[in-house]
N, C-alpha and C positions, 0 to 999 in steps of 0.2 A: 504493500500500500504506500510506496514512496511517491506515487504519481500525484502531481499537483501539490506537493509538500504536505500531504496528509500523513500524519504520523501513524505508524503501525501500533495498534493497541498492544500493550505488554501483557494484559490479562484478559484475553478476549472473552473467556467464559463469564467474566464478571462485568465486562464493559460493552455489552450489547447496547444498541441504541433504540429503545422501543418507541420513542416519541416521533420517529420519522426523521426527515432530513436526508439530503442526498449525500452519500459518502463518496462524492465525486463519481457518479454513474454506477455505484454499486447498489444493487437492489437487495432489500432485506431478505428475500426468499432464497437468494443464493449465497448468503453469508457463510453457511456451513461448508461451502466448497472453496472458500478463499484460503490462501496460504496461512493466514495468521491464526487459523483454528487448528493447524496441524500440530502434531506432537512435538516436533523439533522446535517450533516457535515457542510453545508453552515451556519447554525445557529450558530454552535460552532465557525466557522471561524469569523463571524461578531462580536461575543462576544469578541473573542480574540483580533481582530484588534481594536475594540472600546476601550478595556481596555488599549492596548498599547498606542493608540492615546490620551486617556484621561490622562494618566500619563505624556506624552510628553507635552500636552497642559497646564497641571497644572504647569509643570516645567518652561515653557517659559512664562507663564502668559498670554496666548492668548486663546480666545474663538472663534472658527471658525464661529459660527452662528452670523451673523451681524458684522463680522470682519471689522475693519477699512479699508478703501480703501488704506491707505498708509502702510499697513503691510500685508505681505504674508508669509504663511507657505508653503515651497516648499519641498515635499517629494522626496528623492532620494533613489535608490535601491541598490547601490553597491559602492565599494571603489576603483575603477580603476581610473587612472589619467584623463580620459576624464570628470570626475566630477569637475575638478579643477576650471573652470570659476565660477560655482555656489559657491563653497567654498571660492574662492578668493574674489568675490564680497561681500559676506556676512561678511567675517572675516575682510577685509580691509575697510568695510563700504562704498564701492563704490556705491552700490544701493542707499544709503541714500543721495548721491549727487543729485539724480534725484527724491527725495521725497518718496522713498520706503524703508521700513525696511523689509529685507528678512531674514527669519529664516529657515535654512536647517534642515530637519527632516529625519533621517535615518530610512527607513522602509524596512526591509529585503525582497527581491524579488520584481520584477517589478509588478507582479500581485497584491501583497498587497498594493504597492504604488498607483496603479490605483484604487483599491478598496477604499482606503482612499480618493482619489480625487473624485470619484463618490459620496461618502457619504457626501462630503463637509467638511471633517475634515482637508483637506489642500486645498489651493487655486490653486496649480500647482504641477505637478510631473515632475521629470527629470528621464526618464527611456529609455530603448531601445524601438524602435518603435513598436515591436510586441505586447506589452501589450496594449497600447491604441488602436491600430488597431483591436485587438481581441475584446476589449470591445465595440468598435463601431459596429463591425459585430454582436455583441450580443445586439444591440440596445442601447448602451450607448451613451449619448449626450455629446461627447467630441470632442475637436479640437486640433490638433497638431499645435502650433503657431511658432515653430522654431525647427531646428535640428542642434545643435552645432557640432555634430560629425557624419559624414556619411561614415566613413571608418571602417574596421575591424582591430583593433590595436593589434591583437593577434599573438603569435607564438604557434605552436603546439609542446609541449615539451613532452618527453617520459622518462620512467624510464630506469635505467641502464639495459642493455641486449637487448633493442630494438634498432635495427640498421637501419631498413628500414620499409616502410609501411606494407609489408606483414607480418612482425613479430607481428602486432597488431591483427591478426586473433585469435578469441577466447578470447581476452583480455577485460578488463574493462576500459572504458573511462569516465572521470568525467566531468560534466558540472555544471554550476551554477543552472539553473532551466530549465524545459521544456518550450518551447515557446519563450525563450530569445535569445539574440545575441550569447551567448556561444554555445547553441545547434545548431543554424543556421550555425555558422562558422564551428563547428565540422562536421556536416553532409555534408556540401559542400566540405570540404577538403577530407573526407573519400570517397565520391563519385568520386572526382577527382583522387584519388588513385586507383579507381576500386573496392573499398570495399563497401559492402552493410551495411549501418548503422543499419539495423534492424536484420540482420542475422550473419554478420561476427564479430560484437563486441556487447558488452553490455554497453549502456549508463546509467550512474548513476547520479542522481541529488543529489549533495553532498554539495553545498554551494559556498562560495566566493573564489576568487583567492587564498588567503593565505591558506584556508582550502584545496583546491584542490592540491596546491603545497605540503602541508604536507602529503596528501594522496599518492602522487607520491613518495615522499621520503620514506614513510613507506612501500610502496609496495601494498597498498590497491587498487590502480588503476595503470594502466600502461601508461596512457597518458591523456593530457588535453590541453586546450588552455589557455594561460595566457597573460595578458597585464601588462605593467609597473604600479606599481613598483614590483609586485610579479615576473614578468618576469626577471627583473634584478637580483633578488635574485637567481632565478633558474639558470641563466647563471653563476653567481658567484659560485654556487655549482657544476658546471660542467655538468648539465643536458643537454642532446642533444636536439636540435631543428630539427624537420623533415620538417617544413614549416614555412615561414614567410608570414603570410596572407596579411599584408599591402603591401608587395612587389608584391603580386599576383594581386593587383588592385581590390580586392573584395570590393563591396559596400554594406553597410547596415546602416540603421539609428540607430547607436549604442547609441546615446544620443539624445533624443527629449524632448521638453518642451510642456506639454499638460495641458489644462485647460478645465473646463466645459463650454459648449457653453452658457448657461444661465448666468454664471458669467462673461464671456467675453462680452456679450452684455451689461451688467450692469456696467462693469468696464473697458471699452476699453482704456480710458486715462491711467489708472493704468497699464494696460498691456503694452502700449507703453513706459511708464516710466521704467517698469521692463526690457523691451528689450534694452532700452538705457543703463541701468546699466549693463546688461549682456554683451552687445557689448563692453562696457568700461572695463569690467572685463577681457574679452579676450585680449584686447589691453594691459592691465596691466600685465597679466601672460606672454605675449610675450616679455615684456620689463623689468621685474623684477624677474630675476631668483632666487635670494636669498629669496625673499619673497614667491615665488612659492614653494620653497623647505620647508620653514618654515610651510606654510599652508598644504602642502602635509603631512609633518610629523605629524601635529596636527590631521588630519582627518584619515590618514591611520595607525597611530601608528607605522610607520616605522622610525627607527633612522639611518639606514645605509646610509651614505652620498652618496656613489656611486649609490645606487638605487634611491635616491632622485634626484641626478643630471641627471641621465638617463631619469627619468620620466618627470622632468620639461622640459628638452630639447626636448624630443620626442613629447610631446603634444603641446609645444610651436610651433614646426615646422609644425605639421600636423593638428592643429586646424585652420579652416579658419577664416578670419576676420569677415565674414558675416555669422551668424548662420542660413542660409537659408536651407529649406528642399530640399534635393536632390530627385526630383520627380521620377527619374529613380530608385533609391534605394527603394522608397516606392512601385512602381509598381512591382519590383522584389519580394519584400516581400509579397505583396498581392497575387502574383501567388502561393506562398507556402501555402496559405489558401484555395485554390480551392477545395482540397479534402474534407475539413470539412465544407466549406461554398461555394458550387458550384456557380461559377460566380463572386467570390470575386474580381478577377483581372480585371473584366469588369466594376466595379463600378466607378463612377466619383471620382476623387481625392478630390473634394470639400466636400465629405462626411466625409473625414478624416482630412483635412487640412484647416486652415484659416490663411493665411499669410498677411491678411490685415493690422494688427498692425505693422508688420515688414516692409511692403511696405511703410507705412507712415514714419517710422523711416528712411528708406533709402532715400525717396524723400526729406526729410528735409536736407540731406547731413551730417547727424550726424556721420555715420560710416566712411565715407570718411574723414571727418574732424579730426577724431581721429589719423589718420596716416599722416597728413600733417607735 
């Protein structure tokens, strides 16, 4: 899949793209015949991911096999602002107040982060909901335990010369990866404009928000969805917004916390402590703007103060106090898998979600007590 600069998925069985979108003239029904589903590609993928994780684990001094119950590696797949509670909790050592040392591990793409979770290299992953759901549909034993962000925090921005949706016909649109929230959001917006995502435009998997912004500026693509802080930079550069997805009320589990079910059964108290730390981190980011900006700058490598202010304020206002899964958003997402997994939308949500630990945290009055 080197054609037209589309990256070959490293974890094809996890990174199917149910929402549609043209994989540069590749039809969904013949995906199983493509080279990236073959054994040798999966084998190379596992070697690559194992190598990356081995280096990370050596650096942080943590061995996942038999990992201590009070230490968790948490993989995350992107650098948008909705990752902030995880970063804040780890950097400000909030998790440690509840007996957990949390080490965030950046693993590019949600598919790779979930692959690392399945292999046991990390104890949890923070990704969009499509990746863990896809894994469960492929018989992965995972459970989403929380969903800190259930909105679509994107604006659809376009290159100079694009004035209205019809101008996008025949143009290239960039997304982070197939199967993720950026593809889902892009496809939904295009359909809302009456454009066919498979025929009227070409969707290109080209990488993170900063990478896609650079591609718009260079003219390599003519549109993409961006979240803060990259969105703030795009606005400062004078790029046009054709749609504000958050104002459209679009729901999607943009950020979910997922663990292996076997690990959850063996470490339920640890998970409850982790969720307490996470809820406390949300509280902190809502009340400590300067600290939020410092941590955002550290993890996103963005130094522009205006972008950091906008990002901190946007996600402080839109992140709920309670990281509960929006079941409606999950059901909507599951319906997008029906073409590749017939009947996916009819499966019980308990196959994908276990909010028992969060229920316990709520019953204790912990989250409510943070805001008294």
